[in-house]
The first five atom37 places (N, CA, C, CB, O) and aatype in JSON, in Angstrom:
{
  "aatype": [12, 11, 11, 16, 12, 10, 13, 13, 10, 13, 15, 12, 10, 10, 15, 13, 0, 0, 15, 0, 5, 9, 11, 14, 19, 11, 11, 2, 3, 16, 11, 14, 10, 14, 3, 4, 19, 9, 9, 11, 7, 7, 11, 10, 5, 0, 11, 0, 7, 18, 16, 19, 6, 19, 15, 15, 3, 7, 11, 9, 13, 16, 19, 15, 2, 0, 11, 7, 16, 19, 15, 7, 16, 13, 16, 4, 16, 4, 7, 7, 7, 15, 15, 7, 3, 4, 2, 0, 11, 19, 16, 16, 13, 7, 9, 19, 4, 2, 7, 2, 4, 2, 4, 7, 13, 19, 19, 19, 9, 11, 7, 19, 0, 18, 15, 19, 3, 10, 15, 0, 7, 10, 10, 1, 11, 2],
  "atom_mask": [
    [1, 1, 1, 1, 1],
    [1, 1, 1, 1, 1],
    [1, 1, 1, 1, 1],
    [1, 1, 1, 1, 1],
    [1, 1, 1, 1, 1],
    [1, 1, 1, 1, 1],
    [1, 1, 1, 1, 1],
    [1, 1, 1, 1, 1],
    [1, 1, 1, 1, 1],
    [1, 1, 1, 1, 1],
    [1, 1, 1, 1, 1],
    [1, 1, 1, 1, 1],
    [1, 1, 1, 1, 1],
    [1, 1, 1, 1, 1],
    [1, 1, 1, 1, 1],
    [1, 1, 1, 1, 1],
    [1, 1, 1, 1, 1],
    [1, 1, 1, 1, 1],
    [1, 1, 1, 1, 1],
    [1, 1, 1, 1, 1],
    [1, 1, 1, 1, 1],
    [1, 1, 1, 1, 1],
    [1, 1, 1, 1, 1],
    [1, 1, 1, 1, 1],
    [1, 1, 1, 1, 1],
    [1, 1, 1, 1, 1],
    [1, 1, 1, 1, 1],
    [1, 1, 1, 1, 1],
    [1, 1, 1, 1, 1],
    [1, 1, 1, 1, 1],
    [1, 1, 1, 1, 1],
    [1, 1, 1, 1, 1],
    [1, 1, 1, 1, 1],
    [1, 1, 1, 1, 1],
    [1, 1, 1, 1, 1],
    [1, 1, 1, 1, 1],
    [1, 1, 1, 1, 1],
    [1, 1, 1, 1, 1],
    [1, 1, 1, 1, 1],
    [1, 1, 1, 1, 1],
    [1, 1, 1, 0, 1],
    [1, 1, 1, 0, 1],
    [1, 1, 1, 1, 1],
    [1, 1, 1, 1, 1],
    [1, 1, 1, 1, 1],
    [1, 1, 1, 1, 1],
    [1, 1, 1, 1, 1],
    [1, 1, 1, 1, 1],
    [1, 1, 1, 0, 1],
    [1, 1, 1, 1, 1],
    [1, 1, 1, 1, 1],
    [1, 1, 1, 1, 1],
    [1, 1, 1, 1, 1],
    [1, 1, 1, 1, 1],
    [1, 1, 1, 1, 1],
    [1, 1, 1, 1, 1],
    [1, 1, 1, 1, 1],
    [1, 1, 1, 0, 1],
    [1, 1, 1, 1, 1],
    [1, 1, 1, 1, 1],
    [1, 1, 1, 1, 1],
    [1, 1, 1, 1, 1],
    [1, 1, 1, 1, 1],
    [1, 1, 1, 1, 1],
    [1, 1, 1, 1, 1],
    [1, 1, 1, 1, 1],
    [1, 1, 1, 1, 1],
    [1, 1, 1, 0, 1],
    [1, 1, 1, 1, 1],
    [1, 1, 1, 1, 1],
    [1, 1, 1, 1, 1],
    [1, 1, 1, 0, 1],
    [1, 1, 1, 1, 1],
    [1, 1, 1, 1, 1],
    [1, 1, 1, 1, 1],
    [1, 1, 1, 1, 1],
    [1, 1, 1, 1, 1],
    [1, 1, 1, 1, 1],
    [1, 1, 1, 0, 1],
    [1, 1, 1, 0, 1],
    [1, 1, 1, 0, 1],
    [1, 1, 1, 1, 1],
    [1, 1, 1, 1, 1],
    [1, 1, 1, 0, 1],
    [1, 1, 1, 1, 1],
    [1, 1, 1, 1, 1],
    [1, 1, 1, 1, 1],
    [1, 1, 1, 1, 1],
    [1, 1, 1, 1, 1],
    [1, 1, 1, 1, 1],
    [1, 1, 1, 1, 1],
    [1, 1, 1, 1, 1],
    [1, 1, 1, 1, 1],
    [1, 1, 1, 0, 1],
    [1, 1, 1, 1, 1],
    [1, 1, 1, 1, 1],
    [1, 1, 1, 1, 1],
    [1, 1, 1, 1, 1],
    [1, 1, 1, 0, 1],
    [1, 1, 1, 1, 1],
    [1, 1, 1, 1, 1],
    [1, 1, 1, 1, 1],
    [1, 1, 1, 1, 1],
    [1, 1, 1, 0, 1],
    [1, 1, 1, 1, 1],
    [1, 1, 1, 1, 1],
    [1, 1, 1, 1, 1],
    [1, 1, 1, 1, 1],
    [1, 1, 1, 1, 1],
    [1, 1, 1, 1, 1],
    [1, 1, 1, 0, 1],
    [1, 1, 1, 1, 1],
    [1, 1, 1, 1, 1],
    [1, 1, 1, 1, 1],
    [1, 1, 1, 1, 1],
    [1, 1, 1, 1, 1],
    [1, 1, 1, 1, 1],
    [1, 1, 1, 1, 1],
    [1, 1, 1, 1, 1],
    [1, 1, 1, 1, 1],
    [1, 1, 1, 0, 1],
    [1, 1, 1, 1, 1],
    [1, 1, 1, 1, 1],
    [1, 1, 1, 1, 1],
    [1, 1, 1, 1, 1],
    [1, 1, 1, 1, 1]
  ],
  "atom_positions": [
    [[-84.57, -59.19, -71.89], [-85.45, -60.14, -71.61], [-84.78, -60.99, -70.29], [-85.71, -61.01, -72.97], [-85.47, -61.31, -69.33]],
    [[-83.43, -61.27, -70.39], [-82.67, -61.94, -69.28], [-82.67, -61.43, -67.96], [-81.39, -62.01, -69.58], [-82.95, -61.97, -66.89]],
    [[-82.22, -60.03, -68.32], [-82.09, -59.13, -67.19], [-83.31, -58.89, -66.38], [-81.63, -57.89, -67.64], [-83.25, -58.76, -65.16]],
    [[-84.37, -58.82, -67.04], [-85.92, -58.31, -66.5], [-86.27, -59.64, -65.58], [-87.29, -58.01, -67.99], [-86.78, -59.52, -64.47]],
    [[-85.87, -61.25, -66.29], [-86.11, -62.27, -65.7], [-85.25, -62.39, -64.2], [-85.87, -63.31, -66.7], [-85.81, -62.62, -63.13]],
    [[-84.01, -62.22, -64.32], [-83.12, -62.08, -63.19], [-83.58, -61.41, -62.1], [-82.01, -61.5, -63.53], [-83.47, -61.8, -60.94]],
    [[-84.26, -60.06, -62.58], [-84.3, -59.05, -61.71], [-85.69, -59.45, -60.97], [-84.2, -57.57, -62.45], [-85.92, -59.19, -59.79]],
    [[-86.49, -60.05, -61.74], [-87.67, -60.72, -61.33], [-87.37, -61.76, -60.12], [-88.28, -61.44, -62.58], [-87.96, -61.61, -59.06]],
    [[-86.47, -62.79, -60.29], [-86.05, -63.68, -59.72], [-85.44, -63.3, -58.21], [-85.23, -64.24, -60.62], [-85.8, -63.72, -57.11]],
    [[-84.28, -62.26, -58.62], [-83.74, -61.65, -57.31], [-84.91, -61.06, -56.46], [-82.66, -60.44, -57.64], [-85.0, -61.45, -55.29]],
    [[-85.58, -60.4, -56.83], [-86.75, -59.78, -55.94], [-87.33, -60.82, -55.39], [-87.85, -58.93, -56.65], [-87.38, -60.7, -54.16]],
    [[-87.89, -61.99, -55.86], [-88.6, -62.66, -55.08], [-87.8, -63.45, -54.2], [-89.45, -63.33, -55.75], [-88.28, -63.87, -53.15]],
    [[-86.35, -63.74, -54.62], [-85.97, -64.52, -53.3], [-85.45, -63.46, -52.16], [-84.71, -65.69, -53.65], [-85.18, -63.92, -51.05]],
    [[-85.28, -61.92, -52.44], [-85.05, -60.98, -51.48], [-86.49, -60.88, -50.83], [-84.43, -59.62, -52.08], [-86.32, -60.97, -49.61]],
    [[-87.44, -60.77, -51.03], [-88.84, -60.47, -50.55], [-89.21, -61.89, -49.53], [-90.01, -60.26, -52.05], [-89.76, -61.68, -48.45]],
    [[-88.86, -63.38, -49.97], [-88.66, -64.35, -49.5], [-87.88, -64.06, -47.96], [-88.01, -65.11, -50.53], [-88.37, -63.94, -46.83]],
    [[-86.6, -64.0, -48.39], [-85.84, -63.98, -47.33], [-86.07, -62.97, -46.06], [-84.67, -63.81, -47.86], [-85.83, -63.24, -44.88]],
    [[-86.57, -61.77, -46.57], [-87.14, -60.76, -45.61], [-88.23, -61.46, -44.95], [-87.66, -59.41, -46.3], [-88.23, -61.43, -43.72]],
    [[-88.94, -61.95, -45.41], [-90.4, -62.39, -44.72], [-90.0, -63.51, -43.81], [-91.66, -62.98, -45.87], [-90.7, -63.81, -42.84]],
    [[-88.94, -64.11, -44.07], [-88.44, -65.3, -43.45], [-87.89, -64.76, -42.19], [-87.37, -66.1, -44.33], [-88.21, -65.39, -41.18]],
    [[-87.11, -63.68, -42.03], [-86.67, -63.46, -40.66], [-87.7, -62.57, -39.94], [-85.24, -62.81, -40.63], [-87.36, -62.19, -38.83]],
    [[-88.92, -62.17, -40.39], [-89.95, -61.39, -39.43], [-90.43, -62.76, -38.44], [-91.49, -60.53, -40.46], [-90.71, -63.89, -38.84]],
    [[-90.43, -62.41, -37.43], [-91.11, -63.11, -36.11], [-92.18, -62.65, -35.74], [-90.4, -63.08, -34.92], [-92.46, -61.45, -35.75]],
    [[-92.76, -63.39, -35.45], [-94.45, -62.99, -35.15], [-94.16, -62.6, -33.72], [-95.83, -64.43, -35.3], [-93.32, -63.3, -33.15]],
    [[-94.84, -61.37, -32.88], [-94.96, -61.17, -31.76], [-95.64, -62.0, -30.91], [-95.29, -60.21, -31.72], [-96.87, -62.04, -31.06]],
    [[-95.09, -62.74, -29.98], [-95.88, -63.21, -29.19], [-96.76, -62.49, -28.25], [-95.26, -63.89, -28.68], [-96.3, -61.51, -27.68]],
    [[-98.05, -62.89, -28.01], [-98.95, -62.31, -26.96], [-98.43, -62.71, -25.57], [-100.45, -62.82, -27.14], [-97.62, -63.64, -25.56]],
    [[-98.75, -62.17, -24.45], [-98.59, -62.75, -23.41], [-97.17, -62.56, -22.61], [-98.87, -63.97, -23.75], [-96.95, -62.84, -21.43]],
    [[-96.1, -61.88, -23.79], [-94.87, -62.22, -23.3], [-94.67, -60.96, -21.82], [-93.63, -62.07, -24.77], [-93.67, -61.12, -21.12]],
    [[-95.48, -60.02, -21.53], [-95.21, -59.23, -20.26], [-96.31, -59.34, -19.8], [-94.75, -57.83, -20.29], [-97.3, -59.79, -20.38]],
    [[-96.21, -58.79, -18.31], [-97.39, -58.49, -17.54], [-96.86, -57.62, -16.59], [-98.14, -59.69, -16.93], [-95.67, -57.43, -16.32]],
    [[-97.98, -57.06, -16.04], [-97.62, -55.78, -14.86], [-97.14, -56.35, -13.64], [-98.97, -54.81, -14.37], [-97.45, -57.43, -13.15]],
    [[-96.3, -55.42, -13.19], [-95.52, -55.91, -11.89], [-96.7, -56.43, -10.65], [-94.47, -54.46, -11.25], [-97.89, -56.18, -10.86]],
    [[-96.4, -56.95, -9.72], [-97.51, -57.55, -9.02], [-97.84, -56.23, -8.11], [-97.11, -59.06, -8.14], [-97.06, -55.29, -7.96]],
    [[-98.95, -56.31, -7.62], [-99.38, -54.97, -7.03], [-98.82, -54.34, -5.66], [-100.78, -55.1, -6.84], [-98.98, -53.21, -5.19]],
    [[-98.04, -55.55, -5.12], [-97.04, -54.94, -4.05], [-96.07, -54.17, -4.08], [-96.51, -55.63, -3.54], [-95.64, -53.6, -3.08]],
    [[-95.5, -54.03, -5.49], [-94.4, -53.26, -5.4], [-94.37, -52.1, -6.57], [-93.21, -54.21, -5.45], [-95.19, -52.1, -7.49]],
    [[-93.3, -51.09, -6.43], [-93.44, -50.21, -7.69], [-91.86, -49.89, -7.86], [-94.52, -48.71, -7.49], [-91.06, -50.08, -6.94]],
    [[-91.48, -49.38, -9.15], [-90.47, -49.09, -9.5], [-90.11, -47.58, -9.03], [-90.46, -49.39, -10.78], [-90.95, -46.77, -9.41]],
    [[-89.03, -47.01, -8.28], [-88.74, -45.74, -8.12], [-87.25, -45.42, -8.23], [-89.27, -45.35, -6.94], [-86.68, -45.95, -7.27]],
    [[-86.67, -44.96, -8.77], [-85.18, -44.67, -9.19], [-84.39, -45.75, -9.4], [0.0, 0.0, 0.0], [-83.35, -46.04, -8.81]],
    [[-85.12, -46.51, -10.55], [-84.24, -48.05, -10.7], [-84.2, -48.66, -9.75], [0.0, 0.0, 0.0], [-83.12, -49.25, -9.71]],
    [[-84.95, -48.92, -8.71], [-85.32, -50.08, -7.54], [-86.64, -50.49, -7.58], [-85.13, -49.61, -6.05], [-87.55, -49.71, -7.86]],
    [[-86.8, -51.66, -7.31], [-88.07, -51.85, -6.66], [-88.47, -51.45, -5.32], [-88.28, -53.01, -6.68], [-87.78, -51.76, -4.35]],
    [[-89.37, -50.9, -5.23], [-89.7, -50.33, -3.84], [-91.53, -51.13, -3.51], [-89.66, -48.16, -3.98], [-92.55, -51.11, -4.2]],
    [[-91.2, -51.79, -2.08], [-92.64, -52.11, -1.56], [-93.32, -50.97, -1.18], [-92.67, -53.01, -0.38], [-92.89, -50.02, -0.54]],
    [[-94.72, -51.18, -1.76], [-95.73, -50.14, -1.77], [-96.2, -50.01, -0.06], [-97.09, -50.62, -2.91], [-95.91, -50.94, 0.7]],
    [[-96.76, -49.09, 0.33], [-97.06, -48.42, 2.02], [-98.25, -49.91, 2.28], [-98.15, -46.12, 2.11], [-99.19, -50.44, 1.68]],
    [[-97.53, -50.08, 3.45], [-98.49, -51.29, 4.17], [-98.05, -52.73, 3.81], [0.0, 0.0, 0.0], [-98.79, -53.67, 4.07]],
    [[-96.72, -52.94, 3.15], [-95.86, -54.27, 2.69], [-95.04, -54.17, 3.29], [-95.36, -54.55, 1.41], [-94.62, -53.02, 3.45]],
    [[-94.33, -55.35, 4.01], [-92.9, -55.54, 4.44], [-92.13, -56.45, 3.35], [-92.87, -56.25, 5.94], [-92.62, -57.15, 2.47]],
    [[-90.89, -56.26, 3.63], [-89.99, -57.05, 2.63], [-88.86, -58.07, 3.75], [-88.99, -55.69, 1.48], [-88.09, -57.7, 4.64]],
    [[-89.13, -59.22, 3.29], [-88.47, -60.51, 4.4], [-87.45, -60.78, 3.2], [-89.73, -62.21, 5.01], [-87.78, -60.94, 2.02]],
    [[-86.0, -60.82, 3.77], [-85.25, -61.52, 2.88], [-84.8, -62.87, 3.19], [-84.25, -60.83, 2.6], [-84.47, -62.9, 4.37]],
    [[-84.64, -63.96, 2.64], [-84.46, -65.1, 2.82], [-82.9, -65.16, 3.41], [-84.81, -65.83, 1.58], [-82.08, -64.29, 3.12]],
    [[-82.63, -66.21, 4.21], [-81.34, -66.67, 4.9], [-80.09, -66.3, 4.08], [-81.35, -68.26, 5.11], [-79.21, -65.49, 4.36]],
    [[-80.27, -67.19, 2.85], [-79.1, -66.96, 1.68], [-79.08, -65.57, 1.1], [-79.33, -67.95, 0.38], [-78.06, -65.15, 0.56]],
    [[-80.18, -64.82, 1.21], [-80.06, -63.43, 0.67], [-80.33, -63.61, -0.78], [0.0, 0.0, 0.0], [-79.85, -62.63, -1.36]],
    [[-80.78, -64.27, -1.46], [-81.48, -64.65, -2.63], [-82.8, -64.57, -3.23], [-81.35, -65.58, -2.63], [-83.11, -64.73, -4.41]],
    [[-83.65, -64.26, -2.05], [-84.87, -64.53, -2.32], [-85.56, -63.48, -1.27], [-85.19, -66.11, -2.17], [-85.19, -63.43, -0.1]],
    [[-86.58, -62.66, -1.79], [-87.29, -61.95, -1.11], [-88.89, -61.98, -1.3], [-86.76, -60.82, -1.3], [-89.58, -62.1, -2.31]],
    [[-89.22, -61.84, 0.05], [-91.0, -61.94, -0.32], [-91.44, -60.58, 0.39], [-92.04, -63.56, 0.52], [-90.94, -60.11, 1.42]],
    [[-92.49, -60.03, -0.4], [-93.17, -59.1, -0.08], [-94.64, -59.33, 0.29], [-93.0, -58.31, -0.98], [-95.45, -59.81, -0.5]],
    [[-94.91, -59.01, 1.4], [-96.2, -59.25, 2.21], [-96.98, -58.18, 2.87], [-95.9, -60.11, 3.23], [-96.33, -57.22, 3.29]],
    [[-98.24, -58.18, 3.02], [-98.93, -57.12, 3.71], [-99.07, -57.39, 5.16], [-100.26, -56.89, 3.11], [-98.54, -58.39, 5.65]],
    [[-99.77, -56.55, 5.88], [-99.57, -56.64, 7.46], [-100.43, -57.56, 7.73], [-99.82, -55.37, 8.36], [-100.71, -57.55, 8.93]],
    [[-101.03, -58.43, 7.08], [-102.39, -59.37, 7.45], [-101.53, -60.5, 7.3], [-103.94, -59.35, 6.36], [-102.14, -61.49, 7.71]],
    [[-100.24, -60.82, 6.85], [-99.41, -61.85, 6.42], [-99.59, -62.69, 4.66], [0.0, 0.0, 0.0], [-99.12, -63.73, 4.21]],
    [[-100.48, -61.64, 4.08], [-100.79, -62.1, 2.86], [-99.49, -61.87, 1.88], [-102.12, -61.38, 2.39], [-98.87, -60.82, 1.69]],
    [[-99.26, -63.11, 1.34], [-97.75, -63.13, 0.31], [-98.24, -62.44, -1.06], [-97.06, -65.02, -0.14], [-99.24, -62.85, -1.65]],
    [[-97.42, -61.32, -1.54], [-97.92, -60.53, -2.61], [-96.9, -60.83, -3.49], [-98.17, -59.02, -2.37], [-97.29, -60.98, -4.65]],
    [[-95.82, -60.96, -3.33], [-94.95, -61.06, -4.22], [-93.59, -61.62, -3.72], [0.0, 0.0, 0.0], [-93.03, -61.14, -2.74]],
    [[-92.94, -62.95, -4.65], [-91.51, -63.54, -4.25], [-90.76, -63.63, -5.34], [-91.5, -64.89, -3.62], [-90.92, -64.2, -6.42]],
    [[-89.78, -62.89, -4.82], [-88.85, -62.48, -5.67], [-87.5, -62.96, -5.6], [-88.82, -61.3, -5.61], [-87.0, -62.99, -4.48]],
    [[-86.67, -63.42, -6.8], [-85.43, -64.14, -6.86], [-84.05, -63.13, -7.47], [-85.76, -65.5, -7.87], [-83.88, -62.74, -8.63]],
    [[-83.39, -62.95, -6.57], [-82.06, -62.39, -7.53], [-81.22, -63.34, -8.17], [-81.03, -61.58, -6.74], [-80.86, -64.36, -7.59]],
    [[-80.84, -63.05, -9.46], [-80.37, -64.16, -10.08], [-79.21, -63.11, -11.17], [-81.81, -65.25, -10.89], [-79.37, -61.92, -11.46]],
    [[-78.14, -64.0, -11.56], [-77.56, -63.53, -12.69], [-78.14, -63.54, -14.1], [-76.5, -64.11, -12.73], [-78.66, -64.61, -14.41]],
    [[-78.15, -62.62, -14.96], [-78.77, -62.74, -16.26], [-77.67, -62.26, -17.16], [0.0, 0.0, 0.0], [-76.51, -61.96, -16.91]],
    [[-78.38, -62.26, -18.29], [-77.53, -62.11, -19.61], [-76.18, -62.96, -19.99], [0.0, 0.0, 0.0], [-75.24, -62.58, -20.69]],
    [[-76.37, -64.36, -19.24], [-75.15, -64.86, -19.58], [-74.04, -64.95, -18.62], [0.0, 0.0, 0.0], [-73.07, -65.7, -18.76]],
    [[-74.24, -64.08, -17.56], [-73.32, -63.88, -16.84], [-73.17, -64.99, -15.37], [-73.53, -62.44, -16.62], [-74.22, -65.55, -15.08]],
    [[-72.3, -65.21, -14.74], [-72.43, -65.98, -13.57], [-71.66, -65.39, -12.32], [-71.96, -67.35, -13.88], [-70.82, -64.49, -12.38]],
    [[-72.06, -66.02, -11.2], [-71.18, -65.04, -10.14], [-72.31, -65.31, -8.97], [0.0, 0.0, 0.0], [-73.2, -66.16, -9.02]],
    [[-72.07, -64.46, -8.0], [-73.21, -64.25, -6.83], [-73.99, -63.25, -6.94], [-72.75, -64.06, -5.55], [-73.51, -62.24, -7.45]],
    [[-75.33, -63.22, -6.51], [-76.02, -62.11, -6.69], [-77.11, -62.24, -5.26], [-76.73, -62.1, -8.32], [-77.63, -63.28, -4.88]],
    [[-77.23, -61.15, -4.77], [-78.0, -60.96, -3.55], [-79.08, -59.97, -3.61], [-77.15, -60.6, -2.51], [-79.05, -59.02, -4.38]],
    [[-80.13, -60.21, -2.7], [-81.05, -58.85, -2.47], [-80.35, -58.2, -1.4], [-82.71, -59.09, -2.01], [-79.52, -58.74, -0.67]],
    [[-80.83, -56.68, -1.34], [-80.39, -55.8, -0.36], [-81.56, -55.06, -0.3], [-79.12, -55.03, -0.62], [-82.11, -54.71, -1.34]],
    [[-82.02, -54.77, 0.84], [-83.19, -53.96, 1.15], [-82.85, -52.63, 1.72], [-84.05, -54.66, 2.08], [-82.69, -52.53, 2.94]],
    [[-82.73, -51.53, 0.87], [-82.06, -50.28, 1.38], [-83.34, -49.44, 2.0], [-81.19, -49.4, 0.07], [-84.48, -49.91, 1.98]],
    [[-83.02, -48.14, 2.55], [-84.3, -47.08, 3.01], [-85.05, -46.72, 1.52], [-83.6, -45.36, 3.89], [-86.24, -46.4, 1.42]],
    [[-84.15, -46.83, 0.44], [-84.7, -46.46, -0.79], [-85.12, -47.28, -1.9], [-83.97, -45.76, -1.25], [-85.49, -46.87, -3.01]],
    [[-85.02, -48.73, -1.4], [-85.84, -49.66, -2.21], [-84.92, -50.75, -1.91], [0.0, 0.0, 0.0], [-84.01, -50.87, -1.09]],
    [[-85.5, -51.65, -2.94], [-84.9, -53.39, -2.89], [-83.96, -53.28, -4.26], [-86.45, -54.95, -3.11], [-84.34, -52.74, -5.3]],
    [[-82.87, -53.81, -4.08], [-81.95, -54.34, -5.15], [-81.42, -55.18, -5.28], [-81.24, -53.94, -5.4], [-81.37, -55.86, -4.25]],
    [[-80.7, -55.75, -6.44], [-79.77, -57.12, -6.44], [-78.8, -56.45, -6.91], [-80.15, -58.5, -7.32], [-78.71, -55.6, -7.79]],
    [[-77.75, -57.14, -5.93], [-76.31, -56.84, -6.27], [-75.27, -58.23, -6.31], [-75.78, -55.74, -5.11], [-75.58, -59.37, -5.95]],
    [[-74.17, -57.86, -6.75], [-73.32, -58.75, -6.67], [-72.31, -59.01, -7.88], [0.0, 0.0, 0.0], [-72.54, -58.3, -8.85]],
    [[-71.38, -59.76, -8.01], [-70.16, -59.42, -8.82], [-70.95, -60.3, -10.57], [-68.28, -60.38, -7.86], [-70.18, -60.92, -11.32]],
    [[-71.95, -60.21, -10.8], [-72.49, -60.48, -12.15], [-73.51, -59.75, -12.6], [-72.9, -61.68, -12.27], [-73.58, -58.73, -11.91]],
    [[-74.54, -59.76, -13.65], [-75.23, -58.93, -14.07], [-76.45, -59.36, -13.28], [-75.23, -58.82, -15.49], [-77.12, -60.29, -13.72]],
    [[-76.8, -58.75, -12.15], [-77.74, -58.96, -11.14], [-79.2, -58.56, -11.61], [-77.31, -58.18, -9.91], [-79.24, -57.44, -12.12]],
    [[-80.32, -59.17, -11.56], [-81.71, -58.94, -11.64], [-82.66, -59.77, -11.04], [0.0, 0.0, 0.0], [-82.37, -60.85, -10.52]],
    [[-83.99, -59.22, -11.11], [-84.99, -59.67, -10.42], [-85.67, -60.72, -11.29], [-85.84, -58.56, -9.98], [-85.73, -60.52, -12.5]],
    [[-86.32, -62.12, -10.61], [-86.95, -62.63, -11.44], [-88.0, -63.12, -10.44], [-86.21, -63.53, -12.33], [-87.69, -63.37, -9.27]],
    [[-89.22, -63.24, -10.9], [-90.58, -63.64, -10.34], [-90.99, -64.51, -10.98], [-91.57, -62.75, -10.28], [-90.88, -64.35, -12.19]],
    [[-91.62, -65.8, -10.51], [-92.36, -66.77, -10.95], [-93.73, -66.86, -10.67], [-91.85, -67.74, -10.61], [-94.11, -66.94, -9.5]],
    [[-94.59, -66.87, -11.69], [-95.88, -66.51, -11.97], [-96.58, -67.78, -12.29], [-95.96, -65.5, -13.06], [-96.43, -68.06, -13.48]],
    [[-97.31, -68.67, -11.6], [-97.71, -69.82, -12.1], [-96.9, -70.37, -13.03], [-98.84, -69.72, -12.55], [-97.2, -70.45, -14.22]],
    [[-95.68, -70.83, -12.47], [-94.65, -71.78, -13.16], [-93.98, -71.27, -14.1], [0.0, 0.0, 0.0], [-93.15, -71.97, -14.69]],
    [[-94.21, -69.82, -14.48], [-93.6, -68.9, -15.61], [-92.54, -67.74, -15.11], [-94.85, -68.14, -16.37], [-92.92, -66.86, -14.34]],
    [[-91.37, -67.78, -15.55], [-90.55, -66.94, -15.11], [-90.65, -66.05, -15.47], [-89.64, -67.08, -15.14], [-91.15, -66.13, -16.59]],
    [[-90.38, -64.73, -15.09], [-90.52, -63.28, -15.66], [-89.29, -62.67, -15.01], [-92.01, -62.43, -15.23], [-88.82, -62.97, -13.91]],
    [[-88.84, -61.77, -15.89], [-87.44, -60.7, -15.03], [-88.22, -59.72, -15.18], [-85.63, -60.37, -15.74], [-89.12, -59.56, -16.01]],
    [[-87.75, -58.85, -14.09], [-88.25, -57.58, -14.05], [-87.58, -56.42, -14.83], [-88.3, -57.28, -12.77], [-86.4, -56.11, -14.64]],
    [[-88.39, -55.8, -15.74], [-87.73, -54.87, -16.64], [-87.8, -53.69, -15.67], [-88.46, -54.64, -18.16], [-88.89, -53.51, -15.13]],
    [[-86.69, -52.77, -15.35], [-86.84, -52.07, -14.49], [-87.09, -50.37, -15.2], [-85.65, -52.39, -13.57], [-87.71, -49.45, -14.67]],
    [[-86.45, -50.36, -16.44], [-86.8, -49.76, -17.45], [-88.09, -49.28, -17.65], [-86.53, -50.4, -18.27], [-88.42, -48.09, -17.65]],
    [[-88.87, -50.35, -17.83], [-90.13, -50.61, -18.38], [-91.43, -50.73, -17.53], [-89.99, -51.72, -19.03], [-92.6, -50.6, -17.89]],
    [[-90.92, -51.02, -16.37], [-91.9, -50.95, -15.35], [-92.69, -52.09, -15.31], [0.0, 0.0, 0.0], [-93.8, -51.99, -14.78]],
    [[-92.21, -53.59, -15.95], [-93.05, -54.45, -16.43], [-92.41, -55.95, -16.21], [-93.35, -54.04, -17.87], [-91.22, -55.87, -15.89]],
    [[-92.75, -56.93, -16.27], [-92.39, -58.18, -16.5], [-92.08, -58.87, -17.7], [-93.14, -58.73, -16.05], [-93.07, -58.97, -18.43]],
    [[-91.17, -59.32, -18.09], [-90.94, -60.11, -19.29], [-90.47, -61.48, -19.05], [-89.99, -59.46, -20.12], [-89.54, -61.96, -18.4]],
    [[-91.43, -61.99, -19.81], [-91.33, -63.53, -19.91], [-89.69, -64.04, -20.26], [-92.44, -64.05, -21.24], [-89.1, -63.64, -21.26]],
    [[-89.1, -64.92, -19.32], [-88.06, -65.53, -19.67], [-87.75, -66.24, -20.77], [-87.88, -66.11, -18.96], [-86.64, -66.76, -20.88]]
  ]
}
């Protein structure tokens, strides 16, 4: 009887501990990429009809169309807890962030920062 009771209590504790560790998946943590860019070869690439302008400090780039309509503003930042210098570089093959840290793209949409997940082809909420 004692063994059965101990087993029952242990099972209950284990199930409570397991359910406490499961976190609900938040909705709206991802967004599609802005319509002005695609991912090709692990790099962002402006779609046909769009141009890319890099800021004078090399950290921000803006993608706009021939009408001057801004379609996306991205920032190159160090991620993953790394620090250093990270700059945008436009090549014939695409747009990359490079530097001496774990560089990545960040875009802010309506006050919310998203990291560009190149492997999944979408934006992930920071």
